[in-house]
N, C-alpha and C positions, 0 to 999 in steps of 0.2 A: 165741559163745553166752554169755549172761549167767549169772552164778553164781546158783544156786538157794538160797543161804544168805546171811544177813546177815553182815557183817564186824565185828560188835560186839566180839568177844572179842580181836581183834588188838591193840587199843589199851588194853584194860582193865589196870589195875594196882592193887596194894594198897600204900598208903603211897607211898614214893618208889622202890620197887623196880620195875625194868622188867618188863613182863608176858612171859609165854611167847610170845605172838603177836608182840610187838615184837622179842624176841630172835630168833625164827624169821625175821622179815622182815630184820633186820640181817644174819643169817648168810647168807640167800639172796642179799642184795645183794652181800656179799663174794664169794660163789661165782660170781655173774654177772660181777663186775668182774675176777676172776682168770681167767675163761674156763672154769671147771670145769663150769658148767651153762648152759643157755640160759634166756632170760627166760620162754619158754613153759613149760619144766619148773618154774621157780619159781612161776609162776601156778598150775600144776596142784597143786603142793605146798600152796600157800595155800588153794586151793579145798578140798582134802581136809582141811586143818586146820579150816576153817570147818564143813564137814560133820560131821566127827568130834566137834567140840566141841558143836555144836547137838544131835547125836544123844545125846551123853552127858548134856547138860543136860536133855533131854526124857525120857530113859529110865532114868537111873541115880541122879539126885539126888532124895532125898526129905526133905531136912532142912527144918525149919521155923524161922522167926525172927520176932520182933516188932520193928517199927521205930517209933520216936517221934522227932519233930523238928519243925522249922518248914519248911513247904512254901514254898519261894522262888518257883519257877516250874514250870509244867506246860504241855505242849502235845501236840496230836494232829495228826500229819501222815502221810498215806499209811497209815493204820491202825497207826501206831507211836506209842505214848505215851512221852513223856520227862518225867521228874520230877527236879527238883533240890531236895534237902532239906538245909537248913542245920542244923548242930549235931545230927546224928542220933545216937541211941543204939540200937544193934541188940542185942537179947537173943536169944542162940542157945538151942537146946533144952537144951544142957548148962549153961544159966544163966550162961554167959560173957557179959560186956558188952563191946561194941566201940563206941568213939566216935571221931569225927573232925570236921574242920571242915565238910565237906559230902560228900554222896553223890549220884551221878547214877544214876538207875534208867531203863533202857530196856526197854519191854515191848511185846510183840506177841502176837497170837493164835497159839496153838501151831502151827496149820497154815500160817500165813503165812510163816514162815521157810523152809519147804520150797517153798511155792507161788509165792513172790515172783519167781523166775526164769522161771516159765512164763507170766506175764501178758504 
């Protein structure tokens, strides 16, 4: 059965720090290698991670931000938008400014993340 949630968050990171999803994947790989868990259990854990993160993003986050930068590329594929912005400056509600070399934004319709696995 296909996963009903996108796997966007597994590889997301801030700066050079590994993401929570990458750390989870690495830990599960070690547990599989040592024989502590089966690959099937690891897949169930990752699917639950994807579901929990998507649910949290949809239901619990209400922060707003403003983004300014140079739009380098954009594309629409399978109802998923991907934007790459060079030299972005993100202004948070708290008036904090965050800048970096580039940022990649992936966006989909709110129902698509849940419905994707049912098509």
